[in-house]
C-alpha positions as a Markdown table, in Angstrom:
| # | Residue | x | y | z |
|---|---|---|---|---|
| 1 | Unk | 0.0 | -0.1 | 0.0 |
| 2 | Unk | 1.3 | 3.4 | -1.0 |
| 3 | Unk | 0.3 | 6.4 | 1.1 |
| 4 | Unk | -0.1 | 9.6 | -0.8 |
| 5 | Unk | -0.6 | 13.1 | 0.6 |
| 6 | Unk | -2.6 | 15.4 | -1.6 |
| 7 | Unk | -2.1 | 19.1 | -0.6 |
| 8 | Unk | -4.3 | 21.8 | -2.1 |
| 9 | Unk | -3.0 | 25.4 | -1.8 |
| 10 | Unk | -4.1 | 28.8 | -3.1 |
| 11 | Unk | -2.3 | 32.0 | -1.6 |
| 12 | Unk | -1.4 | 30.2 | 1.7 |
| 13 | Unk | 2.2 | 31.0 | 1.7 |
| 14 | Unk | 2.0 | 32.2 | 5.2 |
| 15 | Unk | 1.0 | 28.8 | 6.4 |
| 16 | Unk | 2.6 | 26.5 | 3.8 |
| 17 | Unk | 6.0 | 25.9 | 5.4 |
| 18 | Unk | 4.3 | 24.5 | 8.7 |
| 19 | Unk | 2.0 | 22.4 | 6.5 |
| 20 | Unk | 4.8 | 21.1 | 4.4 |
| 21 | Unk | 7.1 | 20.4 | 7.5 |
| 22 | Unk | 4.3 | 18.5 | 9.1 |
| 23 | Unk | 4.1 | 16.2 | 6.0 |
| 24 | Unk | 7.8 | 15.7 | 5.8 |
| 25 | Unk | 8.4 | 15.0 | 9.2 |
| 26 | Unk | 6.0 | 12.2 | 9.7 |
| 27 | Unk | 7.6 | 9.4 | 11.8 |
| 28 | Unk | 6.1 | 7.0 | 9.0 |
| 29 | Unk | 7.2 | 8.8 | 5.8 |
| 30 | Unk | 4.6 | 9.4 | 2.8 |
| 31 | Unk | 5.4 | 7.6 | -0.3 |
| 32 | Unk | 4.3 | 10.3 | -2.5 |
| 33 | Unk | 3.5 | 13.9 | -1.8 |
| 34 | Unk | 1.4 | 15.8 | -4.4 |
| 35 | Unk | 1.1 | 19.6 | -3.9 |
| 36 | Unk | -1.5 | 21.2 | -6.2 |
| 37 | Unk | -1.1 | 24.9 | -6.5 |
| 38 | Unk | -4.1 | 26.5 | -7.6 |
| 39 | Unk | -3.0 | 29.5 | -9.4 |
| 40 | Unk | -1.4 | 31.3 | -6.5 |
| 41 | Unk | -0.3 | 34.7 | -6.7 |
| 42 | Unk | 1.8 | 34.9 | -3.5 |
| 43 | Unk | 5.0 | 33.1 | -2.7 |
| 44 | Unk | 3.5 | 29.8 | -2.7 |
| 45 | Unk | 5.0 | 28.3 | -5.7 |
| 46 | Unk | 8.7 | 29.5 | -4.7 |
| 47 | Unk | 8.2 | 28.0 | -1.3 |
| 48 | Unk | 7.0 | 24.7 | -2.7 |
| 49 | Unk | 9.9 | 24.5 | -5.3 |
| 50 | Unk | 12.3 | 25.2 | -2.5 |
| 51 | Unk | 11.1 | 22.1 | -0.5 |
| 52 | Unk | 10.9 | 20.0 | -3.7 |
| 53 | Unk | 14.5 | 20.4 | -4.5 |
| 54 | Unk | 15.4 | 18.3 | -1.5 |
| 55 | Unk | 12.2 | 16.1 | -1.3 |
| 56 | Unk | 12.3 | 13.5 | -4.1 |
| 57 | Unk | 8.8 | 12.2 | -3.0 |
| 58 | Unk | 7.1 | 15.5 | -3.7 |
| 59 | Unk | 5.7 | 16.6 | -6.9 |
| 60 | Unk | 4.3 | 20.2 | -7.7 |
| 61 | Unk | 1.2 | 20.4 | -9.9 |
| 62 | Unk | 0.8 | 24.1 | -10.9 |
| 63 | Unk | -2.4 | 24.9 | -12.5 |
| 64 | Unk | -4.7 | 27.9 | -13.1 |
| 65 | Unk | -7.1 | 29.0 | -10.3 |
| 66 | Unk | -10.2 | 26.8 | -10.4 |
| 67 | Unk | -10.9 | 26.0 | -6.7 |
| 68 | Unk | -10.6 | 23.1 | -4.4 |
| 69 | Unk | -12.4 | 20.4 | -6.4 |
| 70 | Unk | -10.3 | 21.2 | -9.4 |
| 71 | Unk | -7.2 | 20.3 | -7.3 |
| 72 | Unk | -8.9 | 17.0 | -6.5 |
| 73 | Unk | -9.6 | 16.3 | -10.0 |
| 74 | Unk | -6.0 | 17.4 | -11.1 |
| 75 | Unk | -4.3 | 14.6 | -9.2 |
| 76 | Unk | -6.5 | 11.7 | -10.6 |
| 77 | Unk | -3.8 | 10.5 | -13.1 |
| 78 | Unk | -1.3 | 10.2 | -10.2 |
| 79 | Unk | -3.6 | 8.0 | -8.0 |
| 80 | Unk | -3.5 | 4.1 | -8.1 |
| 81 | Unk | -6.2 | 1.9 | -7.0 |
| 82 | Unk | -4.2 | 0.4 | -4.0 |
| 83 | Unk | -3.1 | 3.7 | -2.6 |
| 84 | Unk | -4.1 | 5.4 | 0.6 |
| 85 | Unk | -5.0 | 9.1 | -0.4 |
| 86 | Unk | -4.7 | 11.4 | 2.6 |
| 87 | Unk | -6.0 | 15.0 | 1.8 |
| 88 | Unk | -4.6 | 18.1 | 3.3 |
| 89 | Unk | -5.4 | 21.8 | 3.2 |
| 90 | Unk | -2.4 | 23.9 | 3.0 |
| 91 | Unk | -3.4 | 25.9 | 6.0 |
| 92 | Unk | -3.7 | 22.7 | 8.2 |
| 93 | Unk | -1.1 | 20.6 | 10.0 |
| 94 | Unk | -0.6 | 16.8 | 10.6 |
| 95 | Unk | 0.7 | 15.8 | 14.0 |
| 96 | Unk | 4.2 | 14.1 | 13.6 |
| 97 | Unk | 2.8 | 10.5 | 14.2 |
| 98 | Unk | -0.5 | 10.9 | 12.1 |
| 99 | Unk | 0.4 | 8.8 | 9.2 |
| 100 | Unk | 1.8 | 6.1 | 11.6 |
| 101 | Unk | -1.4 | 6.0 | 13.6 |
| 102 | Unk | -3.5 | 6.1 | 10.4 |
| 103 | Unk | -1.8 | 3.1 | 8.8 |
| 104 | Unk | -2.1 | 1.1 | 11.9 |
| 105 | Unk | -5.9 | 1.6 | 11.9 |
| 106 | Unk | -6.0 | 0.9 | 8.2 |
| 107 | Unk | -4.2 | -2.4 | 8.8 |
| 108 | Unk | -6.3 | -3.3 | 11.7 |
| 109 | Unk | -9.7 | -2.4 | 10.3 |
| 110 | Unk | -10.1 | -2.3 | 6.4 |
| 111 | Unk | -12.5 | 0.4 | 5.2 |
| 112 | Unk | -12.9 | 2.6 | 2.0 |
| 113 | Unk | -13.1 | 5.8 | 3.9 |
| 114 | Unk | -11.3 | 7.2 | 6.9 |
| 115 | Unk | -12.0 | 10.3 | 9.0 |
| 116 | Unk | -11.0 | 11.6 | 12.3 |
| 117 | Unk | -11.8 | 14.9 | 14.3 |
| 118 | Unk | -10.4 | 18.3 | 13.8 |
| 119 | Unk | -8.4 | 20.0 | 16.7 |
| 120 | Unk | -9.2 | 23.7 | 16.0 |
| 121 | Unk | -6.3 | 26.1 | 16.8 |
| 122 | Unk | -5.7 | 29.9 | 16.2 |
| 123 | Unk | -2.0 | 30.1 | 17.4 |
| 124 | Unk | 0.9 | 30.8 | 15.3 |
| 125 | Unk | 1.8 | 27.0 | 15.4 |
| 126 | Unk | -0.2 | 23.9 | 15.9 |
| 127 | Unk | 0.0 | 22.8 | 19.6 |
| 128 | Unk | -0.6 | 19.2 | 18.7 |
| 129 | Unk | 2.6 | 16.8 | 19.4 |
| 130 | Unk | 0.7 | 13.7 | 18.8 |
| 131 | Unk | -2.4 | 12.6 | 16.6 |
| 132 | Unk | -3.8 | 10.6 | 19.5 |
| 133 | Unk | -6.6 | 12.3 | 21.4 |
| 134 | Unk | -5.5 | 11.8 | 25.2 |
| 135 | Unk | -9.0 | 12.3 | 26.4 |
| 136 | Unk | -10.8 | 10.0 | 23.9 |
| 137 | Unk | -12.6 | 7.1 | 25.7 |
| 138 | Unk | -15.0 | 6.5 | 22.8 |
| 139 | Unk | -14.2 | 3.4 | 20.6 |
| 140 | Unk | -13.7 | 3.7 | 16.9 |
| 141 | Unk | -16.5 | 2.9 | 14.7 |
| 142 | Unk | -17.0 | 1.4 | 11.1 |
| 143 | Unk | -20.4 | 2.2 | 9.5 |
| 144 | Unk | -20.4 | -0.4 | 6.8 |
| 145 | Unk | -23.1 | 1.0 | 4.6 |
| 146 | Unk | -24.9 | 4.3 | 4.9 |
| 147 | Unk | -26.3 | 4.8 | 1.4 |
| 148 | Unk | -30.1 | 4.6 | 2.2 |
| 149 | Unk | -29.6 | 6.7 | 5.4 |
| 150 | Unk | -27.9 | 9.4 | 3.4 |
| 151 | Unk | -30.4 | 9.6 | 0.5 |
| 152 | Unk | -33.2 | 9.8 | 3.1 |
| 153 | Unk | -31.8 | 12.2 | 5.4 |
| 154 | Unk | -28.9 | 13.9 | 3.5 |
| 155 | Unk | -26.5 | 12.8 | 6.1 |
| 156 | Unk | -22.9 | 14.3 | 6.1 |
| 157 | Unk | -20.7 | 11.3 | 7.6 |
| 158 | Unk | -17.2 | 12.8 | 7.7 |
| 159 | Unk | -15.0 | 15.4 | 8.6 |
| 160 | Unk | -13.2 | 18.6 | 7.0 |
| 161 | Unk | -10.8 | 17.8 | 4.2 |
| 162 | Unk | -7.7 | 17.5 | 6.3 |
| 163 | Unk | -9.3 | 14.9 | 8.5 |
| 164 | Unk | -10.2 | 12.5 | 5.6 |
| 165 | Unk | -8.4 | 9.7 | 3.8 |
| 166 | Unk | -9.6 | 7.4 | 1.2 |
| 167 | Unk | -8.7 | 4.2 | -0.6 |
| 168 | Unk | -7.3 | 5.0 | -4.1 |
| 169 | Unk | -10.1 | 2.9 | -5.7 |
| 170 | Unk | -12.8 | 4.9 | -4.1 |
| 171 | Unk | -10.9 | 8.2 | -5.1 |
| 172 | Unk | -11.0 | 7.1 | -8.6 |
| 173 | Unk | -14.5 | 6.0 | -8.4 |
| 174 | Unk | -15.8 | 9.4 | -7.2 |
| 175 | Unk | -13.4 | 11.7 | -9.2 |
| 176 | Unk | -13.1 | 13.5 | -11.6 |
| 177 | Unk | -16.5 | 15.0 | -10.7 |
| 178 | Unk | -17.6 | 17.2 | -13.6 |
| 179 | Unk | -19.1 | 20.4 | -12.0 |
| 180 | Unk | -15.9 | 22.1 | -10.9 |
| 181 | Unk | -17.2 | 25.6 | -10.6 |
| 182 | Unk | -19.9 | 24.6 | -8.2 |
| 183 | Unk | -17.4 | 23.4 | -5.7 |
| 184 | Unk | -14.6 | 25.9 | -5.5 |
| 185 | Unk | -14.8 | 25.6 | -1.6 |
| 186 | Unk | -16.1 | 22.8 | 0.4 |
| 187 | Unk | -15.1 | 20.2 | -2.2 |
| 188 | Unk | -14.8 | 17.7 | 0.8 |
| 189 | Unk | -18.5 | 17.3 | 0.3 |
| 190 | Unk | -18.0 | 15.5 | -3.0 |
| 191 | Unk | -16.1 | 12.8 | -1.2 |
| 192 | Unk | -18.1 | 12.7 | 2.0 |
| 193 | Unk | -21.5 | 12.5 | 0.3 |
| 194 | Unk | -20.3 | 10.5 | -2.8 |
| 195 | Unk | -18.6 | 7.8 | -0.7 |
| 196 | Unk | -21.9 | 7.2 | 1.3 |
| 197 | Unk | -24.2 | 7.3 | -1.7 |
| 198 | Unk | -22.2 | 4.6 | -3.5 |
| 199 | Unk | -22.1 | 2.3 | -0.3 |
| 200 | Unk | -18.6 | 2.7 | 0.7 |
| 201 | Unk | -17.7 | 1.7 | 4.3 |
| 202 | Unk | -16.6 | 4.5 | 6.7 |
| 203 | Unk | -14.3 | 4.1 | 9.5 |
| 204 | Unk | -14.6 | 7.0 | 12.2 |
| 205 | Unk | -11.2 | 7.2 | 14.0 |
| 206 | Unk | -12.5 | 9.2 | 17.1 |
| 207 | Unk | -9.1 | 8.8 | 18.9 |
| 208 | Unk | -7.2 | 10.7 | 16.3 |
| 209 | Unk | -6.8 | 14.5 | 15.6 |
| 210 | Unk | -5.4 | 16.8 | 13.0 |
| 211 | Unk | -4.5 | 20.3 | 13.4 |
| 212 | Unk | -7.4 | 22.6 | 11.8 |
| 213 | Unk | -6.3 | 26.3 | 11.8 |
| 214 | Unk | -8.9 | 28.8 | 12.3 |
| 215 | Unk | -8.1 | 32.1 | 10.6 |
| 216 | Unk | -9.9 | 35.0 | 8.8 |
| 217 | Unk | -9.2 | 33.5 | 5.3 |
| 218 | Unk | -10.9 | 30.4 | 6.0 |
| 219 | Unk | -13.6 | 29.9 | 3.4 |
| 220 | Unk | -16.0 | 28.1 | 5.6 |
| 221 | Unk | -15.4 | 27.9 | 9.3 |
| 222 | Unk | -17.3 | 30.6 | 11.4 |
| 223 | Unk | -18.8 | 32.3 | 8.4 |
| 224 | Unk | -22.5 | 33.2 | 8.0 |
| 225 | Unk | -23.8 | 32.6 | 4.6 |
| 226 | Unk | -26.6 | 34.4 | 2.8 |
| 227 | Unk | -30.0 | 33.0 | 1.8 |
| 228 | Unk | -29.1 | 33.2 | -2.0 |
| 229 | Unk | -25.8 | 31.3 | -1.0 |
| 230 | Unk | -27.8 | 28.5 | 0.7 |
| 231 | Unk | -30.3 | 28.2 | -2.2 |
| 232 | Unk | -27.5 | 27.7 | -4.7 |
| 233 | Unk | -25.7 | 25.4 | -2.4 |
| 234 | Unk | -28.9 | 23.4 | -2.1 |
| 235 | Unk | -29.0 | 23.3 | -5.9 |
| 236 | Unk | -25.5 | 22.1 | -6.2 |
| 237 | Unk | -26.0 | 19.2 | -3.4 |
| 238 | Unk | -29.1 | 18.1 | -5.3 |
| 239 | Unk | -27.2 | 17.8 | -8.5 |
| 240 | Unk | -24.3 | 16.0 | -6.6 |
| 241 | Unk | -26.8 | 13.4 | -5.4 |
| 242 | Unk | -28.4 | 12.9 | -8.7 |
| 243 | Unk | -25.0 | 12.5 | -10.4 |
| 244 | Unk | -23.8 | 9.7 | -8.1 |
| 245 | Unk | -27.0 | 7.9 | -8.1 |
| 246 | Unk | -27.3 | 7.9 | -11.9 |
| 247 | Unk | -23.5 | 7.0 | -12.2 |
| 248 | Unk | -24.1 | 3.9 | -10.0 |
| 249 | Unk | -27.6 | 3.1 | -11.0 |
| 250 | Unk | -29.1 | 3.8 | -7.8 |
| 251 | Unk | -32.8 | 5.1 | -7.3 |
| 252 | Unk | -32.7 | 8.5 | -5.6 |
| 253 | Unk | -36.1 | 7.7 | -3.8 |
| 254 | Unk | -36.8 | 4.0 | -4.0 |
| 255 | Unk | -40.1 | 2.6 | -2.4 |
| 256 | Unk | -38.3 | 1.0 | 0.6 |
| 257 | Unk | -36.0 | 4.0 | 1.2 |
| 258 | Unk | -37.5 | 4.6 | 4.7 |
| 259 | Unk | -37.1 | 0.9 | 5.9 |
| 260 | Unk | -33.5 | 0.5 | 4.7 |
| 261 | Unk | -32.5 | 3.9 | 5.9 |
| 262 | Unk | -34.0 | 2.9 | 9.5 |
| 263 | Unk | -32.2 | -0.5 | 9.3 |
| 264 | Unk | -28.9 | 1.3 | 8.5 |
| 265 | Unk | -29.5 | 3.9 | 11.4 |
| 266 | Unk | -29.7 | 1.0 | 13.9 |
| 267 | Unk | -26.1 | -0.1 | 12.9 |
| 268 | Unk | -24.7 | 3.2 | 14.6 |
| 269 | Unk | -23.9 | 3.1 | 18.2 |
| 270 | Unk | -25.9 | 5.5 | 20.5 |
| 271 | Unk | -23.2 | 7.8 | 21.3 |
| 272 | Unk | -22.8 | 8.7 | 17.6 |
| 273 | Unk | -26.5 | 9.5 | 16.8 |
| 274 | Unk | -26.2 | 13.2 | 17.4 |
| 275 | Unk | -22.8 | 13.3 | 15.7 |
| 276 | Unk | -24.1 | 12.0 | 12.6 |
| 277 | Unk | -27.5 | 13.9 | 12.9 |
| 278 | Unk | -29.8 | 10.9 | 12.7 |
| 279 | Unk | -33.3 | 11.2 | 13.6 |
| 280 | Unk | -34.1 | 10.2 | 17.3 |
| 281 | Unk | -35.1 | 6.6 | 17.8 |
| 282 | Unk | -38.4 | 7.8 | 19.1 |
| 283 | Unk | -39.0 | 9.7 | 15.7 |
| 284 | Unk | -37.9 | 6.5 | 13.9 |
| 285 | Unk | -40.4 | 4.3 | 16.0 |
| 286 | Unk | -43.3 | 6.7 | 15.5 |
| 287 | Unk | -42.5 | 7.0 | 11.7 |
| 288 | Unk | -42.5 | 3.2 | 11.4 |
| 289 | Unk | -45.8 | 2.6 | 13.1 |
| 290 | Unk | -47.7 | 5.7 | 12.1 |
| 291 | Unk | -49.9 | 3.9 | 9.6 |
| 292 | Unk | -50.6 | 1.1 | 12.1 |
| 293 | Unk | -51.5 | 3.7 | 14.9 |
| 294 | Unk | -54.0 | 5.2 | 12.4 |
| 295 | Unk | -55.5 | 1.9 | 11.6 |
| 296 | Unk | -56.0 | 0.9 | 15.3 |
| 297 | Unk | -57.4 | 4.2 | 16.1 |
| 298 | Unk | -60.2 | 3.8 | 13.3 |
| 299 | Unk | -60.9 | 0.3 | 14.4 |
| 300 | Unk | -61.5 | 1.4 | 17.9 |
| 301 | Unk | -63.8 | 4.1 | 16.5 |
| 302 | Unk | -65.6 | 1.7 | 14.5 |
| 303 | Unk | -66.0 | -0.8 | 17.3 |
| 304 | Unk | -67.8 | 2.3 | 19.4 |
| 305 | Unk | -70.4 | 2.5 | 16.6 |
| 306 | Unk | -68.7 | 5.0 | 14.4 |
| 307 | Unk | -69.7 | 5.1 | 10.8 |
């Protein structure tokens, strides 16, 4: 298994050295590092080239600005089916033992999609010295299939880009995605939703952390979006769902969707229901027996002489 780190960067020269150092200084080295520069106008390319001169595993892919999804699409020719692809935004940071901890989990519990939790920081440098979460007493969990539940409730089962790793085969199944302009930011949605829709298994690594930098240039965290933005985003998400359902010959709303979604939901342990934003078990129970309760109520009314 080859471990590949895919870094997407646009004008993050301020944060890029710490990001690249965190990748280069892994206790278990990456076999390949692909840095996609998305048309940066700052010193990003000069910084990247200086690193690449003394780092044979690193390759720079320089392209015109097209957004985050265009960066994901650009590395498709360099990915093999047997790879483990780790995604990293250029403003975020891996703890030094992240890849070693991740590959240990991958070897112990095979899955298609792995995600851990972000450790948010706003200091000059990431405070993380290890990927292991010291206060985590919650066991890791593999949701073997969440396709029906995702189609039913539009569940987002994952984490931000830098906390996500996928098998090369899944990466190639999902990408390239055609509508690049709709996903200039938040392109991790393509992988998170796409993986669930096509039935990929997901391993939630609750005991691992990645440094997630909070800053004013962050395109998502802490921002308030307009109604117009949310409407356009809903259209883009709808197109995403239609694309993968069509590509993998899945019905968007099959007649048995509710039943299968409920069965998938009950595979999830109790402590993760809120994290995955699943409906409460009470709601699922009432929804399941709503028709039966109406019939019983009508029968009682008729037995009392109602017409």
